C-alpha positions as CSV (number, residue, x, y, z in Angstrom):
1,M,-11.0,-26.3,-31.2
2,P,-9.6,-29.3,-33.1
3,I,-5.9,-28.9,-33.8
4,R,-4.7,-28.7,-37.3
5,R,-2.2,-31.4,-37.2
6,R,0.2,-29.9,-39.7
7,T,0.1,-26.5,-37.9
8,L,0.8,-28.2,-34.5
9,L,3.6,-30.3,-35.8
10,S,5.2,-27.3,-37.5
11,L,5.1,-25.4,-34.2
12,V,6.4,-28.3,-32.2
13,A,9.2,-28.8,-34.7
14,L,10.4,-25.3,-33.9
15,A,10.9,-26.4,-30.3
16,G,13.7,-28.8,-31.3
17,L,14.4,-32.1,-29.7
18,S,16.0,-31.0,-26.5
19,P,13.7,-31.2,-23.4
20,T,16.1,-28.9,-21.5
21,L,15.5,-25.7,-23.5
22,A,13.6,-24.1,-20.7
23,R,15.7,-21.8,-18.6
24,A,14.7,-23.0,-15.1
25,E,15.5,-19.6,-13.6
26,D,13.3,-17.7,-16.0
27,P,10.2,-16.5,-14.0
28,R,8.2,-16.3,-17.2
29,L,8.2,-20.1,-17.3
30,A,7.0,-20.5,-13.8
31,Q,3.5,-22.0,-13.2
32,R,0.6,-19.7,-13.7
33,A,-2.2,-20.6,-11.4
34,I,-4.8,-19.2,-9.0
35,G,-6.4,-20.6,-5.9
36,K,-5.1,-22.5,-2.9
37,P,-2.3,-24.9,-3.9
38,D,-3.5,-27.4,-1.3
39,A,-7.1,-27.4,-2.6
40,K,-8.8,-30.8,-2.8
41,T,-9.3,-30.5,-6.5
42,Q,-6.5,-29.7,-8.9
43,V,-7.5,-28.4,-12.4
44,V,-5.2,-27.9,-15.4
45,E,-6.7,-26.1,-18.3
46,L,-4.8,-26.5,-21.6
47,F,-5.9,-23.7,-23.9
48,S,-5.0,-21.6,-27.0
49,L,-5.6,-17.9,-27.0
50,T,-6.9,-18.1,-30.5
51,C,-9.4,-20.9,-29.7
52,T,-13.0,-19.6,-30.0
53,H,-14.2,-22.5,-27.7
54,C,-11.6,-21.5,-25.1
55,A,-12.9,-17.9,-25.4
56,V,-16.5,-19.0,-24.8
57,F,-15.5,-20.9,-21.7
58,A,-13.4,-18.0,-20.4
59,Q,-16.1,-15.5,-20.8
60,G,-19.2,-17.6,-20.0
61,T,-18.1,-20.2,-17.5
62,F,-14.8,-19.3,-15.9
63,P,-16.2,-16.3,-13.9
64,Q,-18.5,-18.7,-12.1
65,V,-15.7,-21.2,-11.6
66,K,-13.5,-18.5,-10.1
67,A,-16.2,-17.2,-7.8
68,K,-17.7,-20.4,-6.6
69,L,-14.9,-22.9,-6.8
70,I,-11.5,-21.1,-6.8
71,D,-12.1,-18.2,-4.5
72,T,-13.8,-20.5,-2.0
73,G,-10.8,-22.7,-1.7
74,K,-12.2,-25.8,-3.4
75,V,-10.1,-25.7,-6.6
76,F,-6.5,-24.9,-7.5
77,Y,-6.6,-23.8,-11.1
78,M,-3.5,-24.1,-13.4
79,F,-3.2,-22.5,-16.8
80,H,-1.1,-24.4,-19.5
81,D,-0.4,-22.8,-22.8
82,F,-1.4,-24.9,-25.8
83,P,-1.1,-22.5,-28.7
84,L,-2.6,-23.7,-31.9
85,D,-0.9,-21.2,-34.2
86,Q,1.8,-18.6,-34.3
87,V,-0.6,-15.8,-33.2
88,A,-1.6,-17.7,-30.1
89,L,2.0,-18.5,-29.4
90,T,3.0,-14.8,-29.5
91,A,0.0,-14.0,-27.3
92,A,1.1,-16.7,-24.8
93,M,4.6,-15.3,-24.7
94,V,3.4,-11.8,-24.0
95,A,1.0,-13.0,-21.3
96,R,3.8,-14.8,-19.5
97,A,6.1,-11.8,-19.7
98,L,3.8,-9.8,-17.5
99,P,4.0,-10.1,-13.7
100,A,2.4,-13.4,-12.6
101,A,-0.5,-11.5,-10.8
102,R,-1.5,-9.9,-14.1
103,Y,-1.5,-13.1,-16.1
104,E,-5.0,-14.3,-15.5
105,P,-6.7,-10.9,-16.0
106,F,-4.6,-10.4,-19.1
107,I,-5.6,-13.7,-20.8
108,N,-9.2,-13.0,-19.9
109,A,-8.9,-9.6,-21.6
110,L,-7.5,-11.3,-24.7
111,F,-10.3,-13.8,-24.8
112,A,-12.8,-10.9,-24.4
113,S,-11.3,-9.1,-27.4
114,Q,-10.3,-12.1,-29.5
115,D,-12.3,-11.0,-32.5
116,R,-10.3,-7.8,-32.6
117,W,-6.7,-8.9,-32.2
118,A,-6.8,-12.5,-33.5
119,F,-9.3,-12.6,-36.3
120,A,-10.1,-9.1,-37.6
121,Q,-9.4,-8.6,-41.3
122,G,-6.4,-6.5,-42.2
123,V,-5.0,-6.0,-38.7
124,N,-1.5,-6.7,-37.5
125,S,-2.1,-9.1,-34.6
126,T,1.2,-8.4,-33.0
127,E,0.4,-4.6,-32.9
128,E,-3.0,-5.3,-31.5
129,L,-1.5,-7.5,-28.8
130,W,0.9,-4.6,-28.0
131,K,-2.1,-2.3,-27.4
132,T,-3.5,-4.7,-24.8
133,A,-0.1,-5.3,-23.2
134,A,0.5,-1.6,-22.9
135,L,-2.8,-1.3,-21.0
136,A,-1.5,-4.0,-18.7
137,G,1.6,-2.0,-18.0
138,M,4.2,-3.5,-20.3
139,S,6.8,-1.3,-21.9
140,R,7.4,-1.4,-25.7
141,T,11.0,-2.4,-25.1
142,T,9.9,-5.4,-23.0
143,F,7.2,-6.3,-25.5
144,D,9.6,-6.3,-28.5
145,A,12.2,-8.3,-26.6
146,T,9.6,-10.8,-25.6
147,V,8.2,-11.5,-29.0
148,A,11.8,-11.8,-30.4
149,D,13.0,-14.3,-27.7
150,T,13.3,-17.6,-29.6
151,T,14.6,-19.4,-26.5
152,F,11.5,-18.4,-24.6
153,R,9.3,-19.4,-27.6
154,D,11.0,-22.8,-27.8
155,A,10.5,-23.4,-24.1
156,I,6.7,-22.8,-24.3
157,L,6.6,-25.2,-27.3
158,A,8.6,-27.8,-25.5
159,Q,6.2,-27.7,-22.6
160,Q,3.2,-27.9,-25.0
161,K,4.8,-31.0,-26.6
162,A,5.2,-32.6,-23.1
163,D,1.7,-31.8,-22.1
164,G,0.3,-33.1,-25.4
165,A,2.1,-36.4,-24.9
166,R,1.2,-36.7,-21.2
167,W,-2.5,-36.1,-21.6
168,S,-3.1,-37.0,-25.3
169,V,-4.4,-33.6,-26.0
170,D,-6.1,-33.4,-29.4
171,S,-8.4,-30.3,-28.9
172,T,-8.8,-27.2,-26.8
173,P,-9.9,-26.5,-24.3
174,T,-8.8,-29.6,-22.4
175,F,-9.2,-29.9,-18.7
176,V,-7.4,-32.3,-16.4
177,I,-9.3,-32.6,-13.2
178,N,-7.5,-34.5,-10.5
179,G,-5.7,-36.4,-13.2
180,E,-8.7,-37.2,-15.4
181,K,-9.0,-35.6,-18.8
182,H,-12.2,-33.8,-20.1
183,T,-12.4,-31.9,-23.4
184,G,-14.5,-29.1,-24.8
185,E,-16.1,-25.9,-23.6
186,M,-18.6,-26.6,-20.7
187,T,-21.3,-24.7,-18.9
188,Y,-20.8,-24.1,-15.2
189,E,-23.4,-26.7,-14.5
190,I,-21.5,-29.4,-16.4
191,F,-18.1,-28.3,-15.1
192,S,-19.1,-28.2,-11.5
193,K,-20.4,-31.8,-11.6
194,L,-16.8,-32.8,-12.3
195,I,-15.6,-31.2,-9.0
196,P,-16.0,-33.1,-5.8
197,D,-18.0,-31.2,-3.2
198,A,-18.7,-28.4,-5.6
């Protein structure tokens, strides 16, 4: 999904100028990844939870990527938040506040229900996110504290800004495969051709 430049700049502006906003000891900011860390192929996916193209990839292609490439030890897959709007940012915060083992199933659940919580007319997206978070085992107290945590929010935006600069990200999803950038949703057939020995 092409980034609305004004929206992205306004979000990044919220993060301030300090690159040291992230609390290093905060487990919510630790890497979210699945697979073997020493796999031959390292994949970074930069995505927004409100990106429809990211949702298509997550629902149509990622299950095959997981089964055929990640679970078989060929790929180490890292998730990098790249929220395109405030709703996606809130969703990313909630996802990271869950235990790390629940992160990937949770974001896939959000992609599967994106129409309901992100785009449905007349709904409160935060309350819809709460319903999914509750199903994942999060308490209302933790949920409310998470969405109100401006330091946490700013840390995610600071990392987004750094990732955007490092890889010249201008759309989502963006994939960095062994250091090489590829953009746009892909079928498994196309994606697997980018993986050595797939």
